[in-house]
Residue frames as qw, qx, qy, qz and C-alpha x, y, z in Angstrom:
[[0.000, 0.886, 0.465, 0.000, 0.00, 0.00, 0.00],
 [0.233, 0.882, -0.039, 0.409, 0.95, 3.71, -0.02],
 [0.473, -0.824, 0.282, -0.130, 2.42, 3.83, 3.48],
 [0.878, -0.206, 0.352, 0.251, 4.56, 0.80, 2.89],
 [0.671, 0.562, 0.170, 0.452, 5.81, 2.21, -0.40],
 [0.009, -0.938, 0.129, -0.321, 6.73, 5.52, 1.25],
 [0.675, -0.650, 0.346, 0.041, 8.73, 3.73, 3.94],
 [0.865, 0.091, 0.319, 0.376, 10.62, 1.77, 1.36],
 [0.447, 0.790, 0.079, 0.412, 11.37, 4.95, -0.58],
 [0.175, -0.909, 0.243, -0.290, 12.77, 6.86, 2.37],
 [0.764, -0.496, 0.407, 0.062, 14.71, 3.86, 3.75],
 [0.124, 0.648, -0.650, -0.377, 16.35, 3.32, 0.39],
 [0.483, -0.018, 0.875, 0.008, 14.85, -0.10, -0.13],
 [0.623, 0.656, 0.285, -0.317, 12.84, 1.11, -3.13],
 [0.765, 0.150, 0.409, 0.474, 14.40, 0.18, -6.43],
 [0.380, 0.714, 0.258, 0.528, 14.00, 3.63, -8.11],
 [0.416, -0.847, -0.172, 0.282, 15.20, 5.71, -5.14],
 [0.510, -0.328, 0.253, 0.754, 18.59, 6.71, -6.58],
 [0.246, 0.386, 0.540, 0.707, 16.99, 7.91, -9.76],
 [0.189, -0.847, -0.458, -0.192, 14.36, 9.93, -7.92],
 [0.496, -0.702, -0.068, 0.506, 16.97, 11.50, -5.65],
 [0.443, -0.049, 0.382, 0.810, 18.89, 12.63, -8.70],
 [0.055, 0.618, 0.544, 0.565, 15.79, 14.23, -10.23],
 [0.367, -0.858, -0.349, 0.089, 14.95, 15.99, -7.01],
 [0.529, -0.492, 0.098, 0.685, 18.46, 17.39, -6.76],
 [0.309, 0.218, 0.467, 0.799, 18.28, 18.70, -10.31],
 [0.129, -0.776, -0.522, -0.331, 14.91, 20.34, -9.59],
 [0.470, -0.792, -0.189, 0.340, 16.27, 22.04, -6.48],
 [0.500, -0.229, 0.269, 0.791, 19.31, 23.20, -8.41],
 [0.160, 0.479, 0.532, 0.679, 17.06, 24.70, -11.12],
 [0.281, -0.856, -0.424, -0.091, 14.91, 26.46, -8.54],
 [0.528, -0.632, -0.015, 0.567, 17.99, 27.91, -6.84],
 [0.403, 0.028, 0.408, 0.819, 19.30, 29.11, -10.20],
 [0.004, -0.671, -0.544, -0.504, 15.94, 30.70, -11.14],
 [0.411, -0.842, -0.308, 0.167, 15.70, 32.42, -7.74],
 [0.530, -0.431, 0.139, 0.717, 19.23, 33.75, -8.07],
 [0.280, 0.297, 0.490, 0.770, 18.48, 35.11, -11.59],
 [0.168, -0.803, -0.485, -0.303, 15.33, 36.86, -10.38],
 [0.512, -0.741, -0.146, 0.409, 17.24, 38.34, -7.46],
 [0.480, -0.164, 0.297, 0.809, 19.92, 39.61, -9.83],
 [0.112, 0.533, 0.532, 0.648, 17.29, 41.16, -12.15],
 [0.334, -0.853, -0.399, -0.035, 15.54, 42.82, -9.21],
 [0.546, -0.586, 0.013, 0.599, 18.82, 44.20, -7.91],
 [0.389, 0.129, 0.413, 0.813, 19.65, 45.55, -11.37],
 [0.063, -0.726, -0.496, -0.472, 16.33, 47.37, -11.55],
 [0.475, -0.815, -0.243, 0.225, 16.86, 48.79, -8.06],
 [0.542, -0.328, 0.190, 0.750, 20.34, 49.97, -9.06],
 [0.233, 0.395, 0.491, 0.741, 18.90, 51.56, -12.22],
 [0.244, -0.838, -0.440, -0.210, 16.18, 53.34, -10.21],
 [0.544, -0.681, -0.079, 0.483, 18.79, 54.62, -7.77],
 [0.462, -0.049, 0.336, 0.819, 20.86, 55.93, -10.65],
 [0.049, 0.610, 0.511, 0.604, 17.86, 57.68, -12.21],
 [0.401, -0.845, -0.347, 0.070, 16.93, 59.19, -8.85],
 [0.549, -0.497, 0.082, 0.667, 20.47, 60.50, -8.37],
 [0.329, 0.216, 0.451, 0.801, 20.42, 61.92, -11.92],
 [0.121, -0.771, -0.501, -0.374, 17.08, 63.63, -11.32],
 [0.487, -0.791, -0.190, 0.318, 18.33, 65.12, -8.07],
 [0.531, -0.239, 0.243, 0.775, 21.49, 66.29, -9.79],
 [0.180, 0.417, 0.490, 0.744, 19.59, 67.96, -12.66],
 [0.283, -0.839, -0.452, -0.111, 17.13, 69.50, -10.21],
 [0.520, -0.658, -0.038, 0.544, 20.00, 71.04, -8.31],
 [0.424, 0.003, 0.391, 0.817, 21.61, 72.24, -11.55],
 [0.021, 0.628, 0.536, 0.564, 18.37, 73.82, -12.84],
 [0.393, -0.844, -0.349, 0.107, 17.62, 75.42, -9.47],
 [0.522, -0.500, 0.097, 0.684, 21.08, 76.88, -9.23],
 [0.313, 0.224, 0.479, 0.789, 20.90, 78.10, -12.82],
 [0.127, -0.769, -0.513, -0.360, 17.53, 79.76, -12.18],
 [0.486, -0.778, -0.205, 0.342, 18.83, 81.33, -9.01],
 [0.488, -0.267, 0.251, 0.792, 21.89, 82.67, -10.79],
 [0.158, 0.453, 0.533, 0.697, 19.73, 84.03, -13.64],
 [0.279, -0.845, -0.447, -0.086, 17.40, 85.67, -11.12],
 [0.511, -0.634, -0.026, 0.580, 20.36, 87.30, -9.43],
 [0.388, -0.026, 0.408, 0.826, 21.58, 88.53, -12.80],
 [0.007, 0.536, 0.578, 0.615, 18.18, 89.79, -14.07],
 [0.329, -0.732, -0.549, 0.232, 16.77, 91.18, -10.80],
 [0.288, -0.493, -0.040, 0.820, 18.89, 94.36, -10.76],
 [0.061, 0.080, 0.533, 0.840, 17.86, 95.17, -14.34],
 [0.242, -0.583, -0.708, -0.317, 14.15, 94.60, -13.69],
 [0.381, -0.672, -0.436, 0.462, 14.35, 96.49, -10.41],
 [0.252, -0.287, 0.144, 0.913, 16.09, 99.40, -12.08],
 [0.074, -0.270, -0.602, -0.748, 13.47, 99.62, -14.85],
 [0.334, -0.642, -0.684, -0.084, 10.55, 99.30, -12.43],
 [0.374, -0.653, -0.303, 0.585, 11.82, 101.84, -9.94],
 [0.210, -0.105, 0.303, 0.924, 12.80, 104.13, -12.80],
 [0.161, -0.455, -0.639, -0.599, 9.24, 104.05, -14.13],
 [0.404, -0.698, -0.564, 0.179, 7.86, 104.62, -10.63],
 [0.348, -0.435, -0.072, 0.827, 10.12, 107.64, -10.23],
 [0.035, 0.167, 0.479, 0.861, 8.75, 108.98, -13.52],
 [0.317, -0.623, -0.657, -0.284, 5.21, 108.56, -12.21],
 [0.445, -0.618, -0.390, 0.518, 6.19, 110.31, -8.99],
 [0.229, -0.207, 0.158, 0.938, 7.63, 113.27, -10.90],
 [0.121, -0.353, -0.610, -0.699, 4.53, 113.39, -13.10],
 [0.369, -0.663, -0.647, 0.078, 2.29, 113.38, -10.02],
 [0.344, -0.542, -0.189, 0.743, 4.10, 116.41, -8.63],
 [0.105, -0.035, 0.390, 0.914, 3.96, 118.23, -11.97],
 [0.228, -0.487, -0.694, -0.479, 0.25, 117.53, -12.43],
 [0.389, -0.663, -0.543, 0.338, -0.45, 118.56, -8.83],
 [0.259, -0.429, 0.008, 0.865, 1.24, 121.85, -9.71],
 [0.443, 0.690, 0.221, -0.528, -1.14, 122.31, -12.66],
 [0.148, 0.520, -0.663, -0.517, 1.04, 121.02, -15.52],
 [0.799, 0.172, 0.473, -0.329, -1.55, 118.65, -17.04],
 [0.739, 0.633, -0.189, -0.134, 0.37, 118.36, -20.34],
 [0.272, -0.674, 0.686, 0.026, 3.48, 116.85, -18.71],
 [0.786, 0.326, -0.484, -0.203, 4.89, 113.92, -20.73],
 [0.840, -0.460, 0.268, -0.102, 5.51, 110.82, -18.61],
 [0.320, 0.665, -0.664, -0.118, 8.05, 109.47, -21.13],
 [0.529, -0.153, 0.821, -0.149, 7.04, 105.89, -20.36],
 [0.456, 0.360, -0.546, -0.604, 6.82, 103.92, -23.59],
 [0.936, 0.017, -0.100, -0.338, 5.25, 100.62, -24.65],
 [0.796, 0.237, -0.511, 0.221, 7.10, 97.61, -23.32],
 [0.064, 0.409, -0.597, 0.687, 8.04, 99.14, -20.00],
 [0.181, -0.155, -0.925, 0.296, 6.78, 97.42, -16.90],
 [0.084, 0.556, 0.612, -0.556, 4.06, 99.95, -16.03],
 [0.030, 0.025, 0.458, 0.888, 3.19, 101.27, -19.49],
 [0.240, -0.547, -0.736, -0.320, -0.50, 100.34, -19.01],
 [0.353, -0.683, -0.449, 0.455, -0.55, 102.29, -15.74],
 [0.233, -0.296, 0.154, 0.914, 1.12, 105.21, -17.51],
 [0.070, -0.319, -0.637, -0.699, -1.65, 105.23, -20.15],
 [0.340, -0.700, -0.628, -0.002, -4.29, 105.39, -17.41],
 [0.388, -0.546, -0.190, 0.718, -2.29, 108.16, -15.76],
 [0.137, -0.021, 0.375, 0.917, -2.22, 110.17, -19.01],
 [0.214, -0.527, -0.672, -0.474, -5.99, 109.77, -19.42],
 [0.410, -0.690, -0.500, 0.324, -6.48, 110.91, -15.83],
 [0.315, -0.362, 0.030, 0.877, -4.30, 113.97, -16.45],
 [0.006, -0.227, -0.539, -0.811, -6.31, 114.84, -19.57],
 [0.334, -0.653, -0.653, -0.189, -9.56, 114.54, -17.62],
 [0.428, -0.607, -0.321, 0.588, -8.16, 116.69, -14.81],
 [0.219, -0.080, 0.250, 0.940, -7.22, 119.31, -17.38],
 [0.188, -0.470, -0.607, -0.613, -10.81, 119.42, -18.65],
 [0.459, -0.685, -0.553, 0.116, -12.16, 119.61, -15.10],
 [0.413, -0.402, -0.124, 0.808, -9.70, 122.37, -14.24],
 [0.051, 0.143, 0.387, 0.909, -10.81, 124.37, -17.27],
 [0.342, -0.588, -0.630, -0.373, -14.44, 123.83, -16.31],
 [0.495, -0.608, -0.448, 0.429, -13.72, 124.91, -12.75],
 [0.286, -0.246, 0.052, 0.925, -11.97, 128.09, -13.89],
 [0.107, -0.223, -0.514, -0.821, -14.80, 128.77, -16.33],
 [0.292, -0.548, -0.784, -0.004, -17.61, 127.95, -13.89],
 [0.203, -0.744, -0.109, -0.627, -19.73, 130.67, -12.38],
 [0.218, 0.184, -0.701, 0.654, -18.55, 131.41, -8.83],
 [0.472, -0.127, 0.259, -0.833, -22.17, 132.06, -7.86],
 [0.874, 0.057, 0.008, -0.482, -24.01, 129.03, -9.27],
 [0.455, -0.413, 0.778, 0.131, -20.98, 126.73, -9.83],
 [0.793, 0.471, 0.375, -0.090, -22.46, 125.88, -13.22],
 [0.636, 0.037, 0.412, 0.651, -20.20, 125.57, -16.30],
 [0.068, 0.724, 0.023, -0.686, -19.53, 128.84, -18.13],
 [0.546, 0.706, -0.121, -0.435, -19.11, 129.97, -21.73],
 [0.119, 0.536, -0.808, -0.215, -16.10, 127.81, -22.60],
 [0.302, 0.024, 0.943, -0.142, -17.84, 124.63, -21.48],
 [0.561, 0.554, 0.397, -0.470, -21.08, 125.66, -23.20],
 [0.448, 0.695, -0.385, -0.411, -19.29, 126.23, -26.51],
 [0.020, -0.370, 0.925, 0.088, -17.43, 122.92, -26.19],
 [0.453, 0.225, 0.813, -0.287, -20.67, 120.99, -25.55],
 [0.573, 0.661, 0.150, -0.461, -22.38, 122.63, -28.54],
 [0.296, 0.642, -0.628, -0.325, -19.43, 121.90, -30.84],
 [0.186, -0.171, 0.967, -0.044, -19.41, 118.25, -29.73],
 [0.532, 0.420, 0.635, -0.370, -23.15, 117.92, -30.34],
 [0.504, 0.718, -0.142, -0.458, -22.84, 119.52, -33.78],
 [0.131, 0.521, -0.814, -0.221, -20.00, 117.18, -34.75],
 [0.367, 0.023, 0.912, -0.182, -22.04, 114.15, -33.68],
 [0.209, -0.053, -0.644, -0.734, -24.79, 115.11, -36.14],
 [0.190, -0.456, -0.865, 0.085, -27.59, 114.13, -33.76],
 [0.179, -0.688, -0.282, -0.644, -30.52, 116.42, -33.05],
 [0.399, -0.333, -0.598, 0.610, -30.66, 118.27, -29.75],
 [0.104, -0.883, -0.365, -0.276, -32.49, 121.21, -28.19],
 [0.397, 0.103, -0.285, 0.866, -30.63, 124.33, -27.07],
 [0.284, -0.806, -0.508, -0.104, -32.69, 126.14, -24.42],
 [0.308, 0.275, -0.204, 0.888, -31.75, 129.72, -23.55],
 [0.364, -0.724, -0.582, 0.074, -33.38, 130.96, -20.31],
 [0.211, 0.318, -0.127, 0.916, -33.52, 134.62, -19.29],
 [0.167, -0.542, -0.674, 0.473, -35.16, 136.26, -16.26],
 [0.047, 0.684, 0.376, 0.623, -37.66, 139.01, -16.99],
 [0.305, -0.845, -0.026, -0.439, -37.49, 142.15, -14.81],
 [0.827, -0.250, -0.312, 0.395, -34.45, 140.89, -12.92],
 [0.388, 0.306, -0.159, 0.855, -32.57, 144.22, -12.95],
 [0.352, -0.597, -0.032, -0.720, -35.39, 146.11, -11.22],
 [0.856, -0.435, -0.274, -0.046, -35.53, 143.28, -8.67],
 [0.742, -0.027, -0.248, 0.622, -31.81, 143.66, -7.94],
 [0.126, 0.451, -0.066, 0.881, -32.04, 147.44, -7.79],
 [0.548, -0.582, -0.151, -0.581, -34.99, 147.25, -5.42],
 [0.882, -0.458, -0.086, -0.068, -33.84, 144.48, -3.05],
 [0.290, -0.812, 0.500, 0.079, -30.08, 144.82, -3.37],
 [0.389, 0.555, -0.720, -0.150, -27.13, 142.83, -4.66],
 [0.193, -0.221, 0.918, -0.268, -27.32, 140.04, -2.08],
 [0.637, 0.302, 0.537, -0.463, -30.98, 139.26, -2.78],
 [0.636, 0.621, -0.254, -0.382, -30.33, 139.36, -6.52],
 [0.203, 0.489, -0.848, -0.013, -27.40, 136.94, -6.19],
 [0.400, -0.031, 0.837, -0.373, -29.51, 134.62, -4.06],
 [0.720, 0.454, 0.239, -0.467, -32.26, 134.54, -6.68],
 [0.527, 0.620, -0.531, -0.233, -29.70, 133.71, -9.39],
 [0.044, -0.360, 0.918, -0.164, -28.19, 130.93, -7.30],
 [0.556, 0.168, 0.691, -0.432, -31.60, 129.39, -6.60],
 [0.686, 0.571, -0.062, -0.446, -32.54, 129.69, -10.28],
 [0.334, 0.550, -0.756, -0.116, -29.39, 127.81, -11.28],
 [0.248, -0.155, 0.909, -0.295, -30.20, 125.07, -8.77],
 [0.638, 0.332, 0.517, -0.465, -33.78, 124.58, -9.91],
 [0.618, 0.614, -0.323, -0.370, -32.81, 124.57, -13.61],
 [0.161, 0.451, -0.877, 0.023, -30.15, 121.96, -12.90],
 [0.403, 0.020, 0.825, -0.396, -32.63, 119.87, -10.90],
 [0.694, 0.468, 0.188, -0.514, -35.25, 120.07, -13.69],
 [0.526, 0.582, -0.566, -0.252, -32.76, 118.86, -16.32],
 [0.009, -0.308, 0.935, -0.177, -31.60, 115.99, -14.12],
 [0.465, 0.170, 0.735, -0.463, -35.17, 114.90, -13.36],
 [0.648, 0.581, 0.339, -0.357, -36.85, 115.46, -16.71],
 [0.365, 0.745, -0.455, -0.325, -33.97, 115.57, -19.20],
 [0.939, 0.221, -0.261, 0.024, -31.90, 112.81, -20.75],
 [0.847, -0.387, -0.004, 0.365, -28.69, 111.29, -19.39],
 [0.587, 0.177, 0.135, 0.778, -26.59, 113.64, -21.55],
 [0.059, -0.926, -0.321, -0.188, -28.42, 116.76, -20.38],
 [0.537, 0.057, -0.166, 0.825, -26.26, 119.84, -19.76],
 [0.164, -0.933, -0.320, 0.007, -26.82, 123.07, -17.81],
 [0.561, 0.117, -0.065, 0.817, -24.63, 126.18, -18.08],
 [0.144, -0.865, -0.303, 0.374, -24.58, 129.73, -16.76],
 [0.523, 0.635, 0.160, 0.546, -23.74, 132.30, -19.43],
 [0.297, 0.018, -0.290, 0.909, -23.62, 135.05, -16.84],
 [0.296, -0.097, 0.080, -0.947, -25.99, 137.41, -15.09],
 [0.630, 0.128, 0.520, -0.562, -29.55, 136.14, -15.41],
 [0.695, 0.442, -0.391, -0.411, -28.89, 134.05, -18.55],
 [0.577, -0.273, 0.766, -0.073, -28.80, 130.23, -18.37],
 [0.558, 0.353, -0.570, -0.489, -28.64, 127.51, -21.02],
 [0.734, -0.107, 0.636, -0.213, -29.82, 123.92, -21.18],
 [0.393, 0.391, -0.706, -0.441, -28.88, 121.29, -23.76],
 [0.600, 0.001, 0.724, -0.341, -31.28, 118.34, -23.83],
 [0.230, 0.153, 0.871, 0.405, -32.72, 115.85, -26.31],
 [0.229, -0.131, -0.334, -0.905, -35.47, 117.24, -28.54],
 [0.520, -0.397, -0.690, -0.309, -38.11, 114.90, -27.11],
 [0.500, -0.480, -0.562, 0.452, -37.46, 116.18, -23.57],
 [0.217, 0.219, -0.010, 0.951, -37.24, 119.91, -24.31],
 [0.386, -0.531, -0.277, -0.702, -40.88, 120.83, -23.63],
 [0.755, -0.494, -0.430, 0.033, -41.05, 118.73, -20.47],
 [0.595, -0.131, -0.268, 0.746, -37.87, 120.34, -19.14],
 [0.039, 0.329, 0.078, 0.940, -39.05, 123.87, -19.95],
 [0.551, -0.565, -0.358, -0.498, -42.40, 123.30, -18.26],
 [0.762, -0.407, -0.402, 0.303, -40.66, 121.88, -15.18],
 [0.426, 0.052, -0.158, 0.889, -38.34, 124.90, -15.00],
 [0.192, -0.445, -0.187, -0.854, -41.24, 127.35, -15.28],
 [0.685, -0.553, -0.423, -0.215, -43.27, 125.55, -12.59],
 [0.718, -0.309, -0.334, 0.526, -40.33, 125.49, -10.19],
 [0.301, 0.169, -0.045, 0.937, -39.31, 129.08, -10.89],
 [0.314, -0.531, -0.267, -0.740, -42.80, 130.56, -10.52],
 [0.737, -0.551, -0.388, -0.042, -43.26, 128.69, -7.23],
 [0.700, -0.231, -0.228, 0.637, -39.87, 129.87, -5.93],
 [0.297, 0.353, 0.053, 0.886, -39.54, 133.46, -7.12],
 [0.360, -0.728, -0.298, -0.502, -42.57, 134.71, -5.21],
 [0.748, -0.529, -0.290, 0.277, -40.78, 133.82, -1.97],
 [0.567, -0.025, -0.030, 0.822, -38.12, 136.43, -2.73],
 [0.053, -0.536, -0.209, -0.816, -40.60, 139.33, -2.80],
 [0.083, -0.013, 0.593, -0.801, -41.97, 141.08, 0.25],
 [0.163, 0.491, 0.831, -0.206, -45.56, 140.54, 1.28],
 [0.200, 0.712, 0.153, -0.655, -46.42, 144.06, 0.14],
 [0.165, 0.478, -0.589, -0.630, -44.85, 143.57, -3.30],
 [0.085, 0.122, 0.976, 0.161, -46.51, 140.16, -3.69],
 [0.218, 0.629, 0.647, -0.371, -49.89, 141.73, -3.05],
 [0.213, 0.733, -0.101, -0.638, -49.12, 144.53, -5.49],
 [0.863, 0.426, 0.268, 0.042, -48.00, 142.01, -8.11],
 [0.685, 0.478, -0.023, 0.549, -44.63, 143.69, -8.58],
 [0.498, -0.524, -0.161, 0.672, -42.37, 146.57, -7.61],
 [0.229, 0.969, 0.081, -0.040, -41.91, 150.23, -8.41],
 [0.650, -0.387, 0.300, 0.581, -38.61, 151.20, -9.99],
 [0.255, 0.791, -0.239, -0.503, -36.78, 152.90, -12.81],
 [0.912, 0.350, 0.187, 0.105, -36.05, 151.29, -16.15],
 [0.732, -0.056, 0.191, 0.651, -32.75, 151.52, -18.03],
 [0.250, 0.593, 0.248, 0.724, -33.76, 154.92, -19.36],
 [0.137, 0.013, -0.451, 0.882, -34.39, 156.29, -15.88],
 [0.466, -0.309, -0.298, -0.774, -38.16, 156.29, -16.29],
 [0.267, -0.100, 0.770, -0.570, -40.06, 155.46, -13.11],
 [0.675, -0.006, -0.409, -0.614, -42.61, 152.69, -13.69],
 [0.778, -0.262, 0.436, -0.368, -44.12, 149.50, -12.33],
 [0.342, 0.399, -0.832, -0.180, -42.39, 146.11, -12.92],
 [0.886, -0.201, -0.170, -0.381, -44.34, 142.83, -12.53],
 [0.777, -0.446, 0.444, -0.009, -43.09, 139.89, -10.47],
 [0.026, 0.586, -0.735, -0.340, -39.93, 138.43, -12.05],
 [0.918, 0.225, 0.223, -0.241, -40.63, 135.68, -14.58],
 [0.430, -0.389, 0.704, 0.410, -38.55, 133.43, -16.82],
 [0.704, 0.597, -0.062, -0.380, -38.57, 133.22, -20.62],
 [0.611, -0.278, 0.691, 0.268, -36.99, 130.26, -22.43],
 [0.558, 0.620, -0.317, -0.451, -36.02, 130.23, -26.11],
 [0.766, -0.117, 0.628, 0.070, -35.68, 126.71, -27.55],
 [0.426, 0.653, -0.458, -0.427, -33.72, 126.15, -30.76],
 [0.943, 0.036, 0.331, -0.029, -33.82, 122.69, -32.35],
 [0.107, 0.759, -0.586, -0.263, -30.35, 121.85, -33.72],
 [0.751, -0.094, 0.649, 0.070, -28.86, 118.93, -35.59],
 [0.728, 0.507, 0.377, 0.267, -27.59, 117.82, -38.96],
 [0.473, 0.165, 0.151, 0.852, -26.36, 120.80, -40.97],
 [0.096, -0.883, -0.443, -0.120, -28.80, 123.35, -39.53],
 [0.205, -0.964, 0.167, 0.007, -26.05, 125.23, -37.72],
 [0.738, 0.486, -0.343, 0.317, -22.35, 125.30, -38.46],
 [0.381, 0.257, -0.543, 0.702, -21.16, 126.57, -35.09],
 [0.303, -0.514, -0.661, 0.455, -22.09, 127.46, -31.54],
 [0.040, -0.238, -0.011, 0.970, -22.13, 131.11, -32.58],
 [0.301, -0.157, -0.589, -0.733, -24.96, 130.45, -35.03],
 [0.429, -0.456, -0.779, 0.022, -26.97, 128.64, -32.37],
 [0.268, -0.432, -0.428, 0.747, -26.49, 131.46, -29.86],
 [0.081, 0.094, -0.225, -0.966, -27.54, 134.06, -32.43],
 [0.396, -0.298, -0.696, -0.520, -30.70, 132.13, -33.29],
 [0.426, -0.467, -0.716, 0.296, -31.51, 131.62, -29.60],
 [0.143, -0.282, -0.225, 0.921, -31.14, 135.35, -28.91],
 [0.264, -0.078, -0.410, -0.869, -33.69, 136.14, -31.62],
 [0.503, -0.383, -0.741, -0.227, -36.16, 133.57, -30.29],
 [0.372, -0.368, -0.590, 0.615, -35.63, 134.84, -26.74],
 [0.044, 0.092, 0.007, -0.995, -36.56, 138.39, -27.77],
 [0.462, -0.223, -0.540, -0.667, -39.83, 137.08, -29.18],
 [0.541, -0.355, -0.752, 0.126, -40.52, 134.95, -26.09],
 [0.262, -0.248, -0.446, 0.819, -40.00, 137.93, -23.76],
 [0.218, -0.150, -0.236, -0.935, -42.74, 139.83, -25.55],
 [0.599, -0.406, -0.609, -0.324, -45.29, 137.43, -24.01],
 [0.369, -0.624, 0.350, -0.593, -46.22, 138.35, -20.41],
 [0.859, -0.349, 0.277, -0.251, -45.40, 135.83, -17.69],
 [0.375, -0.437, 0.794, 0.197, -43.11, 132.83, -17.71],
 [0.838, 0.451, 0.137, -0.275, -43.17, 130.99, -21.03],
 [0.479, -0.335, 0.665, 0.466, -41.09, 129.13, -23.60],
 [0.619, 0.668, -0.052, -0.411, -40.94, 129.36, -27.38],
 [0.723, -0.123, 0.608, 0.304, -39.61, 126.62, -29.68],
 [0.407, 0.748, -0.263, -0.453, -38.01, 127.46, -33.04],
 [0.807, 0.019, 0.548, 0.220, -37.27, 124.89, -35.72],
 [0.424, 0.875, -0.091, -0.215, -36.15, 127.44, -38.29],
 [0.895, 0.110, 0.168, 0.399, -33.42, 126.13, -40.59],
 [0.051, 0.966, -0.233, -0.095, -30.23, 128.18, -40.64],
 [0.908, 0.220, -0.104, 0.342, -26.66, 127.62, -41.72],
 [0.030, -0.923, 0.259, -0.284, -24.85, 130.22, -39.68]]
């Protein structure tokens, strides 16, 4: 049986035992050889990985050192250019603060802060416009003056779009000033400027403009479809406000006694406002001068009507 055969095999009494021992030894030798080969292959791969790791570390160190050396070499140049441009901006800031809005920054394309320099130049140009407007503005009403008015009209004419030029003038203002004094007259002008500005902002378009020519003359530039609404709003506000500037006695009398420009003593009604509206656009007018001339003619006609009123003219001219 099996157990008996196994005992004979291990005791050497089995006939084929020598041959089996030889086969077993060869098998063990082959296994040892295969194991040794696999160990050698594994060690070779480990050695190769170590070599690649050392090479990667070496190249990393080389690249890092190279980058560091390049940074050291380039940093002074970049720093010099950057700080040089900043110094230019600093000088320009001082010059502009002193009122030199045309100062050239001398920062060209390609420099580190050229985009900032472009914004700075645009800011300086805007400050120049604002400075001109401030110098031109009426010290009483703080509204833009003649220079700004002419610039706005020229821009509108160049655009070719239609717009309404509204010229407002106070009726019987001089007798009011003569009767109540300079301070009361100035106060009425200031309030008039405020209410005209408020009417344009509330009833006009986004591009609406208000200016103070001087004295009791004001201008408004609005879109043609808003002109009537703006004029009516100005008249309502003015008529409600102006009565407050007269004494109770003069309000009851409906006006004041005074002398006209010829020295003739006569009665002057409560101050009113007349607005001449000139529709402009296309090639109707060639310049702001032509518009002003047309508005003056319309204003004279409007002032012939008693009370506050407005008159719109669409007459074609080429002045």
